[in-house]
C-alpha positions as CSV (number, residue, x, y, z in Angstrom):
1,M,3.4,-34.1,39.6
2,K,3.6,-30.5,38.4
3,L,2.2,-27.9,40.9
4,L,1.8,-24.2,39.8
5,A,2.2,-21.6,42.5
6,L,0.0,-18.6,42.2
7,S,0.2,-15.7,44.6
8,G,-2.7,-13.3,44.6
9,S,-0.5,-10.5,45.8
10,T,1.8,-8.5,43.6
11,R,3.6,-6.9,46.6
12,R,7.3,-7.5,46.6
13,D,7.5,-8.7,50.2
14,S,4.2,-10.4,50.2
15,W,3.3,-12.8,53.0
16,N,1.4,-14.9,50.6
17,T,4.3,-15.3,48.2
18,R,6.5,-16.3,51.2
19,L,3.9,-18.8,52.1
20,L,4.1,-20.3,48.6
21,H,8.0,-20.4,48.7
22,A,7.6,-22.3,52.1
23,A,5.1,-24.6,50.3
24,A,7.5,-25.2,47.5
25,A,10.2,-26.1,50.0
26,A,7.8,-28.4,51.8
27,A,6.6,-30.2,48.6
28,P,7.0,-34.0,48.7
29,A,9.8,-35.4,46.4
30,R,7.3,-36.5,43.7
31,A,6.1,-32.8,43.3
32,E,7.8,-30.0,41.4
33,V,6.6,-26.5,42.0
34,A,6.8,-23.9,39.3
35,W,5.7,-20.3,39.5
36,A,2.8,-18.7,37.6
37,P,3.6,-15.8,35.4
38,D,3.3,-12.3,36.9
39,L,-0.4,-11.6,37.4
40,S,0.2,-7.8,37.2
41,A,1.3,-8.2,33.5
42,L,-2.1,-9.4,32.6
43,P,-4.3,-6.6,31.0
44,H,-7.8,-6.1,32.5
45,F,-10.2,-8.7,31.0
46,G,-12.2,-7.3,28.2
47,E,-14.1,-9.0,25.4
48,D,-12.7,-6.5,22.9
49,I,-9.2,-7.8,23.5
50,E,-10.2,-11.5,24.4
51,A,-9.3,-13.2,21.2
52,Q,-5.9,-11.5,20.7
53,A,-4.9,-11.8,24.4
54,L,-5.7,-15.5,24.5
55,A,-3.7,-16.1,21.4
56,S,-0.5,-14.6,22.5
57,G,1.3,-12.4,25.1
58,P,1.1,-12.6,28.9
59,V,-2.6,-13.9,29.0
60,A,-1.7,-16.8,26.6
61,A,1.5,-17.7,28.7
62,F,-0.5,-17.6,32.0
63,V,-3.3,-19.8,30.6
64,A,-0.7,-22.2,29.2
65,A,1.1,-22.4,32.5
66,V,-2.2,-23.3,34.3
67,H,-3.1,-25.9,31.7
68,A,0.4,-27.5,31.9
69,A,0.1,-27.9,35.7
70,D,-1.4,-31.0,37.4
71,A,-2.6,-28.9,40.2
72,L,-2.5,-25.3,41.5
73,L,-1.4,-23.8,44.7
74,V,-3.2,-20.4,45.3
75,A,-2.5,-18.1,48.2
76,T,-4.5,-15.0,48.6
77,P,-4.4,-11.9,50.7
78,E,-7.6,-10.4,51.9
79,Y,-8.6,-7.0,50.5
80,N,-11.7,-5.4,51.8
81,Q,-12.9,-8.9,52.9
82,S,-12.4,-10.4,49.5
83,I,-9.8,-11.4,46.9
84,P,-7.6,-8.8,45.2
85,G,-8.7,-7.6,41.8
86,T,-5.5,-8.8,40.1
87,L,-6.3,-12.4,41.2
88,K,-9.9,-12.1,40.1
89,N,-8.8,-10.8,36.7
90,A,-6.4,-13.7,36.3
91,L,-9.3,-16.2,37.1
92,D,-11.6,-14.3,34.7
93,W,-9.0,-14.8,31.9
94,L,-8.8,-18.6,32.8
95,S,-12.5,-18.9,32.3
96,R,-12.5,-17.8,28.8
97,G,-11.6,-19.2,25.4
98,A,-12.1,-22.5,23.6
99,D,-9.8,-24.4,26.2
100,A,-11.6,-23.2,29.3
101,D,-13.2,-26.6,29.7
102,R,-9.7,-28.1,30.2
103,L,-10.0,-26.6,33.7
104,A,-12.9,-28.9,34.7
105,G,-11.8,-30.9,37.8
106,K,-8.3,-29.6,37.9
107,P,-7.3,-29.6,41.5
108,V,-6.5,-26.4,43.4
109,A,-5.4,-25.9,47.1
110,V,-6.1,-22.6,48.7
111,A,-4.1,-20.7,51.4
112,G,-3.6,-17.3,52.7
113,A,-1.7,-15.1,55.1
114,T,-2.5,-11.8,56.6
115,V,-1.4,-9.5,59.4
116,G,-5.0,-9.4,60.6
117,P,-6.7,-11.8,63.0
118,W,-8.8,-13.8,60.5
119,G,-6.1,-15.3,58.3
120,T,-7.9,-14.5,55.0
121,R,-11.0,-16.6,55.9
122,L,-13.4,-14.4,53.9
123,A,-11.1,-14.0,50.9
124,Q,-10.6,-17.8,50.8
125,A,-14.4,-18.3,50.8
126,H,-14.9,-15.9,47.9
127,L,-11.9,-17.5,46.1
128,R,-13.3,-21.0,46.5
129,H,-16.6,-19.9,45.1
130,V,-14.9,-18.4,42.0
131,L,-12.7,-21.4,41.5
132,G,-15.7,-23.7,41.7
133,V,-17.6,-21.5,39.2
134,I,-14.8,-21.8,36.7
135,G,-14.7,-25.7,37.1
136,L,-11.6,-26.1,39.3
137,R,-11.8,-28.7,42.1
138,V,-10.7,-27.3,45.5
139,V,-8.8,-30.0,47.4
140,G,-7.1,-30.5,50.8
141,P,-7.6,-28.4,53.9
142,S,-7.6,-24.6,53.9
143,L,-4.5,-22.9,55.4
144,F,-5.2,-19.8,57.3
145,V,-2.2,-17.7,58.6
146,A,-3.3,-14.8,60.9
147,G,-0.9,-12.4,62.4
148,A,1.7,-13.1,59.6
149,A,4.1,-10.4,60.8
150,S,4.6,-12.1,64.1
151,R,4.7,-15.7,62.6
152,W,7.6,-14.8,60.2
153,D,11.1,-15.0,61.5
154,A,12.9,-12.6,59.3
155,E,16.4,-13.5,60.6
156,A,15.8,-17.2,59.8
157,G,13.8,-16.4,56.6
158,R,11.0,-18.9,57.6
159,W,7.7,-19.3,59.4
160,D,7.5,-20.2,62.9
161,A,7.3,-24.0,63.8
162,T,3.5,-24.0,64.1
163,V,3.0,-22.5,60.6
164,Q,5.7,-24.7,59.2
165,A,4.0,-27.8,60.5
166,R,0.6,-26.7,59.2
167,L,2.2,-25.9,55.9
168,Q,3.7,-29.3,55.6
169,A,0.4,-30.9,56.4
170,W,-1.3,-28.7,53.8
171,M,1.2,-29.7,51.0
172,D,1.1,-33.3,52.0
173,A,-2.8,-33.3,51.9
174,T,-2.8,-31.3,48.6
175,V,-0.4,-33.6,46.7
176,A,-2.3,-36.7,48.0
177,A,-5.7,-35.3,46.9
178,A,-4.4,-34.1,43.6
179,G,-2.8,-37.4,42.9
180,A,-6.0,-39.3,43.8
181,G,-8.3,-37.3,41.4
């Protein structure tokens, strides 16, 4: 099973990218995790450039990577109680073009980490809505990591045992749900 990891954060030391790296390490043997192309390389969506962007370049590469995956793993930070514009822009690109219907029913799992106390709950709710609108099928449980700075062991380069256990359960449930669908 091919999983595509998609971090909604472009920050170099992103909690969400770290979460996805830990998810990749926790993937069952039958699952292979690849990384989505850099979302910051995608131009802002616009109908004036749509045909050309979908035909070649970073947008075409991003869309092709999503279509090649059996399922997606999306981790999002929470910006102003919603998803980052870069992530929304990427999803807008996915929803366009003649092949957009290929997304129908593609499984996607949602997670998020933040230093705040809510663990990206509002961002994940917004993300789930957008994913549903473009036809993706959200699977598995949500994974909320609040207080990320205190849950990350920089010396060991890993999350604390509670987050690791929740992450393992999230990956197992995601792969099971994606494989059943």
